[in-house]
N, C-alpha and C positions, 0 to 999 in steps of 0.2 A: 504493499499500499504505500501510496506517495506521502511524503510528509508535507503537511499543509501548515503555512504560518497563521498567525492570528488574523490578519486581513482577509486572506482566503476563507478563513472559518466564518467571519462575519459576512461576508458576501454568500457564502452558501446557505448558510443558515437564514439569511433574510430572503433569499430566493425560496427556499423550503417553506417558511413561514408564510409566503405569500400564496403558495400552492394550497395551503388549508381553506383559503376562503375565495380564490378565483382560477378560473380554467388556465392553463399554460398558456393558451393566445392571448390572455387578458393581462398577463403580467408584463408591466413596464419595466423596461431597463432604468427609467429615472427614478422609480419607486424602490427598486432593489438598491439603488446607490443612496437613496435618500434613507432607507431602513437600516443600511449598514453603516451609514455615517461615514462614507468614504466619498473620495473626489471621482469625477468620470475619468481623470488621468490614471487614478490608482485602480480602478476598475478594468481599465483597458491594458494595464500592466499585465494582468492574469488571464483575462478572457477577452476573446474578439467580440462577443456578442452573448444574449441570453442562451441562444441555441449551444453555443460553445461550453458555456457555464453548464448547461442541462447535460450536455455530451459527457464533460469531464466527471460530474457527480455520478451519472448512470455508468460510466467504465470503472470508476473506483469502486462503486457499491457491488456491480455485476462480477469484478474480479476479485472479490474478497476471499473466495475460495482458496486462493494462492496463500494467503496468510495462515489459513487454517490447515490446509493439506499438502502444501508445497507445490512446486512445479511439475510434479510428476502425479498428480491426483487422477483417479479413476473418471471415467465419463460419468459413471453414476454419482460420484462424490460432487464433482463439479455441477451437475444439473441439480442434484437436490440442495445444495449450497445457494444457487442462483434462485431457485424458487422460493427457499426461505427469506432469502433477501428481498424478493419482491413483495412477498407476504408482509416483512416486517417494516417495510417502507411504502405501504399500500397508497398513501396519499401523492407520492410522487409518480409512481408507476401507473395508477389509475387516471392521472390527469394527462400523462405522456400517451398512454394507449388510446384514449378518446380524441386525440388532437393528430391531425395527418403529419404535422412537424414533428410531433412527440414520437409517433410511429418510426419516423425516420431515423431519429435519434436511437431510439431502442435497436433497432436495425442495424445502424452504424457501429453501435456498441458491440453487438454480437459478433459481427463481420471482424472488429477490431481484436476482440478477446480472442477469436478462434484463430486469427493468423498470429496474434503475439505468442500464444502457447502452444500452437501445433505446428505454425509455418505455413498453414494452408486455409484460405479463405473459406467461409461458409457458403455452402451452395445457395443458390436462390430459393429452391424447393425446402431446404432444411430451414433457413429463414421464415419462410412464410408458414411452415408448421409452428415453429416457436411463437410466432406472432398470433396466428391463430388460437393456439392454447391459452397463450397470456390474456388475450382479449376475452375469451371465453370466462377464464379464471376470474379476473378482475370484475367481469360484468356481473357473476355472481356472487361479488364480496368475498371471495375466497373461502366460501361454504365447503368446497371440496378440499380434501386433505392434500397436503404436499405429495403424499404418497401415491394417492390415486391420480393426482395431476401429472407426476412423474412417469406413470405409466400410460397414460393418454398420450403425452408427448413421444414416449417410445414406440408405442405402437402406431403412430402416423408418421413416423421418420421414413424417408424413402429406404427401400430395402438394401439398396448398394451401400447405404451408410451403416448399415447394421450387419450384413453378411461380407463375408471375405470374396474375393473374386472367384476362388474355387468353389465354394458353398453357392454363389450365385449361379455359377453354371450348373451344377448338381440341380438346384431346387426349380430353374428353369426348365432344365431337360426333363424333369419330373412333370412339370406343369403342362408341358407340351404335349405329353402322352395321355392326358386325361381326355375323356369322351364327353359329349354333352350330358350322355346317359349318368356318367358319373356325377356331373354338376348337379343334375336334377334331383338325384338320391340323396346328395349332401347339401341341399339348399344353397348351392352355388359357390361354396366354399371347397377349398383343396389343400391338403397338405402332402409332404413327401411320403408319408408313413401310409397312404391310401395305394402306393405303386408297389406291385410285385415285384419279385426278384428280375423278372424278365420284362418288366414294363408293363405288366397286364395288371389291370385294375382288380383288387379284391372285391368279392361280392358283398354287399351290404345287405341286411335283412330290412325290408320295410315294415313298418307297425300294421 
């Protein structure tokens, strides 16, 4: 976690305090500066504008897992940590997720964190899944548990993000061997356990 000085603390607390009463798009830079009791020159020494301020706060909060687990955390540890961070900073993330610019800030933060800790940018599809799950979770006021939200996120990720290339080839080949009869018998779902040793579909009893 980056070390902030007293001025940055004052500015960030002022911004977060304003989000308690007004949507992100209505937060005025002049009001942040006035509330923090700093000059415009001082503000611009640290931030380009309110969007840069929001992005830096979001980056810091969502990457807090590195202070807990280190730089070699598991995907599950990282995700659970991010979900708890969002829940524990409900006002900030509920304001951002309901605003077009705010959504872009969260997306940029996810891309930045992925690239910083893995060396690879987040795929557009994966980012869309994260944002969709966040939006739904914030919308129901975090009534769903962190654990259940984690499972929803995991279940909606692109298969190529979850399986290795070798496993992808195997499961794709299995899937291609299913017939329409199989899908009808299994309510449109499929998994590799339904394929016999020679690619023949196993027989299922119908009720």
